[in-house]
C-alpha positions as CSV (number, residue, x, y, z in Angstrom):
1,X,41.5,-57.5,18.6
2,X,39.0,-60.3,19.0
3,X,35.3,-60.0,18.3
4,X,33.1,-62.2,20.6
5,X,30.1,-63.8,18.9
6,X,27.8,-66.7,19.1
7,X,25.2,-68.2,16.8
8,X,21.5,-68.5,17.5
9,X,20.9,-72.0,18.6
10,X,17.4,-73.5,18.9
11,X,16.6,-75.6,21.9
12,X,15.9,-78.7,19.8
13,X,19.5,-78.6,18.6
14,X,21.1,-78.3,22.0
15,X,22.4,-81.9,22.0
16,X,24.2,-81.3,18.8
17,X,26.2,-78.3,19.9
18,X,29.5,-80.1,19.8
19,X,29.0,-81.1,16.2
20,X,30.3,-79.0,13.3
21,X,27.4,-78.2,11.0
22,X,28.1,-77.9,7.2
23,X,28.0,-74.4,5.8
24,X,24.5,-73.6,4.5
25,X,24.2,-73.3,0.7
26,X,24.0,-69.7,-0.4
27,X,21.0,-70.3,-2.5
28,X,18.1,-70.1,-2.4
29,X,18.3,-66.8,-0.5
30,X,16.0,-66.9,2.6
31,X,13.0,-64.6,2.3
32,X,13.4,-61.4,4.3
33,X,10.6,-58.9,4.9
34,X,11.4,-55.4,3.7
35,X,11.0,-53.8,7.1
36,X,11.3,-50.0,7.0
37,X,13.4,-49.2,10.0
38,X,13.4,-45.4,9.5
39,X,10.7,-43.7,11.5
40,X,8.4,-41.2,9.7
41,X,9.6,-37.7,9.7
42,X,7.9,-35.5,12.4
43,X,5.6,-32.6,11.5
44,X,7.7,-30.2,13.5
45,X,10.5,-28.5,11.5
46,X,13.9,-30.3,11.5
47,X,16.9,-29.0,9.6
48,X,19.0,-31.8,8.1
49,X,22.1,-32.2,6.0
50,X,25.7,-31.1,6.3
51,X,26.9,-28.5,8.7
52,X,29.6,-27.1,6.5
53,X,29.6,-25.9,2.9
54,X,32.6,-24.7,0.7
55,X,32.6,-22.2,-2.1
56,X,35.4,-20.4,-4.0
57,X,35.4,-16.6,-3.8
58,X,33.6,-14.9,-6.7
59,X,31.8,-18.1,-7.8
60,X,28.0,-18.6,-7.9
61,X,26.6,-20.0,-4.6
62,X,23.6,-22.3,-4.3
63,X,22.6,-24.0,-1.1
64,X,19.2,-25.5,-0.4
65,X,18.4,-25.7,3.3
66,X,17.2,-29.3,3.7
67,X,14.3,-29.4,6.2
68,X,11.5,-31.8,7.0
69,X,8.2,-30.9,8.6
70,X,4.7,-29.7,7.8
71,X,4.5,-27.1,5.0
72,X,4.1,-24.2,4.6
73,X,7.5,-23.4,6.2
74,X,9.5,-20.2,6.3
75,X,13.3,-19.9,6.5
76,X,15.7,-17.3,7.9
77,X,19.4,-17.0,8.6
78,X,21.7,-14.9,10.6
79,X,25.4,-14.3,9.9
80,X,25.3,-14.7,6.1
81,X,28.3,-13.1,4.5
82,X,27.9,-10.1,2.2
83,X,26.7,-11.1,-1.2
84,X,24.4,-13.9,-0.1
85,X,20.6,-13.8,0.4
86,X,18.1,-16.4,1.5
87,X,14.6,-16.9,0.0
88,X,12.3,-17.2,3.0
89,X,9.7,-19.2,1.2
90,X,12.0,-21.8,-0.4
91,X,15.0,-21.9,2.0
92,X,17.4,-21.3,-1.0
93,X,20.6,-19.4,-0.4
94,X,22.1,-17.8,-3.5
95,X,24.6,-15.1,-4.5
96,X,28.3,-14.6,-4.7
97,X,30.8,-14.1,-1.8
98,X,33.8,-12.0,-2.7
99,X,36.0,-12.4,0.4
100,X,37.7,-15.5,1.7
101,X,37.0,-16.6,5.2
102,X,34.9,-18.7,7.6
103,X,31.4,-17.5,8.1
104,X,29.2,-19.0,10.9
105,X,25.6,-18.9,10.0
106,X,22.5,-19.8,12.1
107,X,19.7,-21.3,10.0
108,X,16.1,-21.4,11.1
109,X,13.0,-23.2,9.8
110,X,9.5,-22.4,11.2
111,X,6.0,-23.7,10.6
112,X,2.8,-23.6,12.5
113,X,4.0,-26.1,15.0
114,X,7.4,-24.8,15.9
115,X,11.0,-23.7,14.9
116,X,14.3,-25.5,14.5
117,X,17.7,-23.9,14.3
118,X,21.0,-25.4,13.1
119,X,24.5,-24.0,12.5
120,X,26.0,-23.9,9.0
121,X,29.7,-23.0,8.6
122,X,30.4,-21.5,5.2
123,X,34.1,-21.8,4.1
124,X,35.0,-19.4,1.3
125,X,38.3,-20.5,-0.1
126,X,39.9,-23.0,-2.4
127,X,38.3,-26.2,-1.1
128,X,34.8,-27.3,-2.2
129,X,33.0,-30.6,-1.6
130,X,33.7,-30.4,2.1
131,X,31.3,-33.3,2.6
132,X,30.7,-36.2,0.1
133,X,28.3,-35.5,-2.7
134,X,24.7,-36.8,-2.4
135,X,22.7,-37.2,-5.5
136,X,21.6,-39.3,-8.5
137,X,23.3,-40.7,-11.6
138,X,21.6,-41.7,-14.8
139,X,23.6,-44.7,-15.9
140,X,22.1,-47.5,-13.7
141,X,18.6,-46.1,-14.5
142,X,18.7,-45.5,-18.2
143,X,22.2,-46.2,-19.6
144,X,22.1,-45.1,-23.3
145,X,18.4,-44.6,-23.2
146,X,18.8,-41.4,-21.1
147,X,17.5,-38.1,-22.4
148,X,16.7,-34.6,-21.3
149,X,13.2,-35.5,-20.2
150,X,14.2,-38.5,-18.2
151,X,16.8,-36.5,-16.3
152,X,14.3,-33.7,-15.6
153,X,11.8,-36.3,-14.4
154,X,14.3,-37.6,-11.8
155,X,15.2,-34.1,-10.7
156,X,11.5,-33.3,-10.2
157,X,11.1,-36.6,-8.3
158,X,14.1,-35.8,-6.1
159,X,12.2,-32.7,-5.1
160,X,8.6,-34.1,-4.9
161,X,9.6,-37.3,-3.1
162,X,11.2,-35.2,-0.3
163,X,14.7,-36.4,-0.9
164,X,15.8,-32.8,-1.2
165,X,14.6,-32.3,2.4
166,X,17.3,-34.7,3.5
167,X,20.3,-33.2,1.7
168,X,20.1,-35.0,-1.7
169,X,21.4,-32.5,-4.2
170,X,23.1,-33.6,-7.5
171,X,21.3,-34.8,-10.6
172,X,24.0,-36.2,-12.8
173,X,23.9,-37.1,-16.5
174,X,26.2,-40.0,-17.4
175,X,27.6,-41.0,-20.9
176,X,25.7,-40.5,-24.2
177,X,24.7,-36.8,-24.0
178,X,27.5,-35.7,-26.3
179,X,27.0,-34.2,-29.7
180,X,29.7,-33.4,-32.4
181,X,32.1,-30.4,-32.2
182,X,31.3,-27.6,-34.6
183,X,34.9,-26.6,-35.4
184,X,38.4,-25.8,-34.1
185,X,38.4,-25.0,-30.4
186,X,34.8,-25.7,-30.1
187,X,33.2,-27.3,-27.0
188,X,31.0,-30.4,-27.2
189,X,27.3,-29.5,-27.6
190,X,24.5,-31.7,-26.5
191,X,23.1,-34.2,-29.0
192,X,19.5,-34.7,-30.1
193,X,18.6,-36.3,-26.8
194,X,19.8,-33.2,-25.0
195,X,18.8,-30.2,-27.2
196,X,19.2,-27.5,-24.5
197,X,21.5,-28.3,-21.6
198,X,21.4,-24.7,-20.4
199,X,17.7,-24.8,-20.1
200,X,17.9,-28.2,-18.3
201,X,20.4,-26.7,-15.8
202,X,18.2,-23.7,-15.2
203,X,15.2,-26.0,-14.5
204,X,17.2,-28.1,-12.1
205,X,18.6,-25.1,-10.3
206,X,15.1,-23.8,-10.1
207,X,14.2,-26.8,-8.0
208,X,17.0,-26.0,-5.6
209,X,19.1,-28.9,-7.0
210,X,22.4,-29.1,-8.9
211,X,23.3,-30.8,-12.2
212,X,26.3,-33.0,-13.2
213,X,27.7,-34.1,-16.6
214,X,30.1,-36.8,-18.0
215,X,33.2,-36.7,-20.1
216,X,36.5,-38.5,-20.8
217,X,40.0,-37.6,-22.0
218,X,39.7,-40.3,-24.6
219,X,38.7,-39.5,-28.1
220,X,35.6,-41.7,-27.6
221,X,33.7,-42.6,-24.5
222,X,33.0,-46.0,-23.2
223,X,29.5,-45.9,-24.8
224,X,31.1,-44.7,-28.1
225,X,30.2,-41.0,-28.0
226,X,32.6,-38.1,-28.6
227,X,35.3,-37.6,-26.0
228,X,37.4,-34.7,-24.7
229,X,40.3,-35.1,-27.2
230,X,40.7,-35.7,-30.9
231,X,43.5,-36.5,-33.4
232,X,42.7,-33.3,-35.4
233,X,42.4,-29.7,-34.3
234,X,38.7,-29.4,-35.5
235,X,37.6,-32.2,-33.1
236,X,36.1,-34.1,-36.0
237,X,34.9,-37.5,-34.8
238,X,33.7,-40.8,-36.3
239,X,31.7,-43.3,-34.3
240,X,33.6,-46.6,-34.1
241,X,31.8,-49.7,-35.4
242,X,32.2,-51.8,-32.3
243,X,33.9,-51.9,-28.8
244,X,36.6,-54.4,-29.7
245,X,39.9,-54.3,-27.8
246,X,38.8,-51.9,-25.2
247,X,41.7,-50.6,-23.0
248,X,44.4,-52.0,-25.3
249,X,45.6,-48.6,-26.6
250,X,43.8,-49.3,-29.9
251,X,41.4,-46.6,-31.3
252,X,38.9,-45.4,-30.3
253,X,39.9,-45.8,-26.6
254,X,43.0,-43.6,-26.7
255,X,43.9,-40.0,-25.8
256,X,44.1,-37.8,-28.9
257,X,46.8,-35.3,-29.8
258,X,44.4,-32.3,-29.3
259,X,42.7,-31.6,-26.0
260,X,39.5,-29.7,-25.6
261,X,39.5,-29.7,-21.8
262,X,39.5,-25.9,-21.4
263,X,36.8,-25.3,-24.0
264,X,34.6,-28.0,-22.6
265,X,35.0,-26.9,-19.0
266,X,34.1,-23.3,-19.9
267,X,31.0,-24.6,-21.8
268,X,29.9,-26.6,-18.7
269,X,30.3,-23.5,-16.5
270,X,28.3,-21.4,-19.0
271,X,25.5,-24.0,-18.9
272,X,25.6,-24.0,-15.1
273,X,27.1,-27.5,-14.6
274,X,28.0,-28.3,-10.9
275,X,29.6,-31.8,-11.1
276,X,31.8,-33.7,-13.6
277,X,32.3,-37.4,-13.8
278,X,35.6,-37.9,-15.7
279,X,35.8,-41.5,-16.9
280,X,38.7,-43.5,-18.4
281,X,41.2,-46.2,-17.6
282,X,44.1,-46.4,-16.8
283,X,44.3,-42.9,-15.3
284,X,47.3,-40.7,-15.7
285,X,48.3,-37.6,-13.8
286,X,48.7,-35.2,-16.7
287,X,45.2,-35.6,-18.0
288,X,43.8,-35.5,-14.5
289,X,45.6,-32.3,-13.7
290,X,44.7,-30.7,-17.0
291,X,41.0,-31.0,-16.4
292,X,41.4,-30.0,-12.7
293,X,42.9,-26.7,-13.9
294,X,40.3,-26.2,-16.6
295,X,37.5,-26.6,-14.1
296,X,39.3,-24.2,-11.6
297,X,39.6,-21.6,-14.4
298,X,36.0,-21.9,-15.5
299,X,34.6,-19.4,-13.0
300,X,32.3,-21.9,-11.5
301,X,32.6,-24.6,-8.7
302,X,32.3,-27.9,-10.5
303,X,32.8,-31.0,-8.3
304,X,35.5,-33.2,-9.9
305,X,34.9,-36.9,-9.8
306,X,37.3,-39.4,-11.4
307,X,36.1,-42.8,-12.7
308,X,37.0,-45.7,-12.6
309,X,39.3,-48.2,-10.9
310,X,41.8,-45.8,-9.4
311,X,45.4,-47.1,-9.3
312,X,46.2,-47.2,-5.6
313,X,49.9,-46.1,-6.1
314,X,48.5,-42.7,-7.3
315,X,46.2,-42.2,-4.4
316,X,48.0,-39.0,-3.2
317,X,47.7,-37.5,-6.6
318,X,44.0,-38.2,-7.0
319,X,43.4,-36.7,-3.5
320,X,45.4,-33.6,-4.5
321,X,43.6,-33.1,-7.9
322,X,40.1,-34.4,-7.5
323,X,37.1,-34.2,-5.1
324,X,36.4,-37.9,-5.4
325,X,37.8,-40.9,-7.2
326,X,36.4,-44.3,-7.9
327,X,38.4,-46.9,-6.0
328,X,36.8,-49.8,-7.8
329,X,35.2,-51.1,-11.0
330,X,31.5,-51.1,-11.4
331,X,29.4,-52.4,-8.6
332,X,26.5,-54.8,-9.2
333,X,23.4,-55.5,-7.1
334,X,24.7,-58.8,-5.7
335,X,26.0,-59.6,-2.3
336,X,29.3,-60.9,-3.8
337,X,29.9,-57.5,-5.5
338,X,28.8,-55.4,-2.5
339,X,31.0,-57.5,-0.1
340,X,34.1,-57.5,-2.3
341,X,33.9,-53.7,-2.9
342,X,32.6,-52.3,0.3
343,X,34.7,-54.3,2.8
344,X,38.0,-53.7,1.0
345,X,38.2,-50.0,1.3
346,X,40.3,-49.6,4.5
347,X,43.6,-49.1,2.6
348,X,42.2,-45.9,1.0
349,X,41.2,-44.3,4.4
350,X,44.3,-42.0,4.8
351,X,43.4,-40.2,1.6
352,X,39.9,-39.2,2.5
353,X,38.9,-35.9,4.1
354,X,37.1,-32.6,3.5
355,X,37.3,-31.8,-0.2
356,X,38.5,-35.3,-1.4
357,X,36.7,-38.6,-1.0
358,X,37.1,-42.3,-1.8
359,X,34.2,-43.4,-4.0
360,X,33.3,-47.2,-4.0
361,X,30.7,-46.6,-6.7
362,X,26.9,-45.9,-6.8
363,X,24.1,-47.2,-4.6
364,X,22.4,-50.3,-6.1
365,X,19.0,-49.9,-4.4
366,X,15.6,-49.5,-5.9
367,X,15.0,-50.4,-9.5
368,X,18.3,-50.9,-11.4
369,X,19.5,-52.6,-14.5
370,X,21.7,-50.4,-16.6
371,X,19.0,-49.3,-19.1
372,X,15.3,-49.3,-19.6
373,X,14.9,-53.0,-18.7
374,X,15.0,-52.5,-14.9
375,X,14.6,-54.9,-12.0
376,X,14.3,-54.5,-8.3
377,X,17.7,-54.6,-6.6
378,X,18.7,-58.2,-6.0
379,X,20.2,-57.2,-2.7
380,X,18.1,-58.5,0.2
381,X,16.6,-55.8,2.6
382,X,19.3,-56.5,5.2
383,X,22.0,-56.3,2.5
384,X,20.7,-52.9,1.5
385,X,20.9,-51.7,5.1
386,X,24.5,-53.0,5.1
387,X,25.1,-51.1,1.8
388,X,23.9,-47.7,3.0
389,X,25.4,-48.1,6.5
390,X,28.9,-49.0,5.1
391,X,28.9,-46.3,2.5
392,X,28.0,-43.7,5.2
393,X,30.8,-45.0,7.5
394,X,33.2,-44.8,4.6
395,X,32.4,-41.1,4.0
396,X,31.6,-42.1,0.4
397,X,29.7,-40.1,-2.2
398,X,26.1,-41.3,-2.2
399,X,24.8,-41.5,-5.7
400,X,21.5,-43.2,-6.3
401,X,21.3,-45.4,-9.4
402,X,17.5,-45.9,-9.7
403,X,14.9,-43.8,-11.4
404,X,13.6,-41.5,-8.7
405,X,10.1,-41.3,-10.0
406,X,9.9,-45.1,-9.3
407,X,10.9,-45.1,-5.7
408,X,9.1,-47.5,-3.4
409,X,8.5,-46.9,0.3
410,X,11.3,-49.2,1.4
411,X,13.9,-47.4,-0.8
412,X,12.6,-44.0,0.4
413,X,13.1,-45.3,4.0
414,X,16.7,-46.3,3.2
415,X,17.5,-42.9,1.7
416,X,15.8,-40.6,4.2
417,X,17.2,-41.6,7.6
418,X,18.8,-38.4,8.7
419,X,20.7,-39.9,11.6
420,X,22.3,-42.4,9.2
421,X,23.0,-39.8,6.5
422,X,24.6,-37.5,9.1
423,X,27.3,-40.1,9.6
424,X,28.3,-39.7,5.9
425,X,28.0,-35.9,6.0
426,X,29.8,-35.4,9.3
427,X,31.9,-32.2,9.0
428,X,35.1,-33.8,10.5
429,X,35.3,-35.9,7.3
430,X,37.0,-39.0,8.9
431,X,36.5,-42.2,7.1
432,X,35.8,-45.2,9.3
433,X,38.5,-47.6,10.3
434,X,38.2,-51.3,10.0
435,X,38.7,-52.5,13.6
436,X,38.0,-56.2,13.1
437,X,37.6,-58.4,10.0
438,X,37.3,-62.1,9.4
439,X,35.2,-64.3,7.0
440,X,32.1,-64.0,9.3
441,X,32.0,-60.5,10.6
442,X,33.5,-57.0,10.5
443,X,33.5,-54.0,12.8
444,X,34.0,-50.4,11.5
445,X,34.4,-47.3,13.6
446,X,34.1,-43.7,12.6
447,X,35.2,-40.7,14.7
448,X,32.7,-37.8,14.5
449,X,33.0,-34.1,14.9
450,X,31.2,-33.9,18.2
451,X,33.4,-36.5,19.8
452,X,31.0,-39.4,19.4
453,X,31.7,-42.5,17.3
454,X,29.6,-44.4,14.7
455,X,30.1,-48.1,14.9
456,X,28.9,-50.7,12.3
457,X,28.7,-54.4,13.3
458,X,28.4,-56.4,10.1
459,X,27.4,-60.0,9.9
460,X,28.9,-61.5,6.7
461,X,27.8,-65.1,7.6
462,X,24.8,-67.0,6.2
463,X,23.0,-67.2,9.5
464,X,22.2,-64.6,12.2
465,X,24.9,-64.0,14.9
466,X,25.2,-62.3,18.2
467,X,28.0,-59.8,17.7
468,X,29.8,-58.1,20.6
469,X,32.5,-55.5,21.1
470,X,34.0,-54.1,24.2
471,X,34.7,-50.4,24.4
472,X,38.4,-51.1,25.3
473,X,38.8,-53.0,22.0
474,X,37.7,-49.8,20.1
475,X,39.9,-47.5,22.1
476,X,37.0,-46.0,24.1
477,X,36.9,-45.8,27.9
478,X,34.1,-45.7,30.4
479,X,30.4,-46.4,30.0
480,X,28.9,-45.4,26.6
481,X,25.4,-44.1,25.8
482,X,24.3,-46.2,22.7
483,X,21.8,-45.1,20.0
484,X,20.4,-47.3,17.3
485,X,20.6,-45.1,14.2
486,X,18.3,-47.0,11.9
487,X,15.5,-47.1,14.4
488,X,16.5,-43.8,15.9
489,X,16.2,-45.2,19.4
490,X,18.3,-44.8,22.6
491,X,19.4,-48.1,23.9
492,X,20.7,-46.9,27.3
493,X,24.2,-46.8,28.8
494,X,26.5,-49.8,28.2
495,X,29.2,-50.0,30.9
496,X,31.9,-52.0,29.1
497,X,30.6,-53.6,25.9
498,X,27.7,-53.9,23.4
499,X,26.1,-57.0,22.0
500,X,23.4,-57.3,19.4
501,X,21.8,-59.9,17.3
502,X,22.6,-59.1,13.7
503,X,20.8,-60.8,10.8
504,X,22.4,-62.7,7.9
505,X,24.3,-60.2,5.7
506,X,23.0,-57.4,8.0
507,X,24.3,-54.6,10.2
508,X,23.8,-53.0,13.6
509,X,24.7,-49.3,13.2
510,X,25.1,-47.4,16.4
511,X,26.4,-44.1,17.6
512,X,28.0,-44.0,21.0
513,X,29.2,-41.1,23.3
514,X,30.4,-41.1,26.9
515,X,27.4,-41.7,29.2
516,X,26.6,-38.9,31.6
């Protein structure tokens, strides 16, 4: 297909239209105001988040009803399966469901102004992670400086900032929590930075949130902490002196003869862990499958996320064995990194769906920097809107990489637009398709469960552009009602096409449905 576009042209330059202007230098980056496009949440109740939730029979259930609006607020539900109960004051659903099946629940949230109701479909069976995970990861915030208090601070900030009211759930510890094994068959304990991981998990669950952890099938992790295998049955481990010859099959980055996958998985379940980042390279199916089985046998639902740089020829295996898999190396907070990673995901699209998701890495918004020395994201505001929009179209896991207690208003606005987040959390689970791509622009289209479509028009150029698409080019017919998702505004019915001015490195994210 062809995408019609034209540049903004000032009247003073009209006589030079026939000339070919040189490409503008990429630096310095033009100043862009950090305009918060997300409207403030209304005082009336509004239930947000995913409309489907998966749990295995007999496993602990925890679901926090995400709802914005004036507090105090009370919650209720009809149609809950036997074994589940809802706390009317917190909106927290807990318990255990014994019988497999589909349960259709009606959730309600009420305050002094009004009531909102929304459906929730609970699927009790083998599949979990029926929508992409939404949460936080410690590495881009604290790297090796992470500790139990910092993780708990970000968990409390996820709750107090209101992110929890928009569906943000997971608080994930990355590398460097690991202590030393105590003896044969023993699981990894926490080290001095994490003296009581069971207590930490209980505190995070008490906020209505979930907790994640990190491991590797190597003998030693990337950051030189104990891994999930050893060359001796006791799991005795010696810290390597340096990181030389990483990935070359030279110790310490090797898989040992003795695996502790089953013991570790059971320990995580006993602590109450809900998510695992399993990190090494290059991946192999046997190690991936071993941990998948260990998690399944643990008695707890633990979302299984593989990292990093998935070999594409094994995509069908990663989709079969894991809930998500890193399709790339590490993202950085630069336009070059964002563009090269985000806009190259289309080949992975056939492997995404409920229970298994392509992961193009964490969100680089807010204060980042891979350790205590943090800086504001070097992505411009428009690049950050592109970042969030594209990840939601891609049905990607959304993992925040900044300390949540340091959130600024702009970043909060990026992370709390429920109409944008709903694109990521759509229950149909279809990843967007790349409908048009060249060096200056791209168009991505995602089919949604209610029959509507989310469309992202992305400007990759160094100057603003008018971008246009016809409905016929996207496989749609008839007039379409258009809604601007970032501004949460209806733009009216468009008979045959849509055109918008899109800023440099920016996006126009719309949702369309047949006009009445």
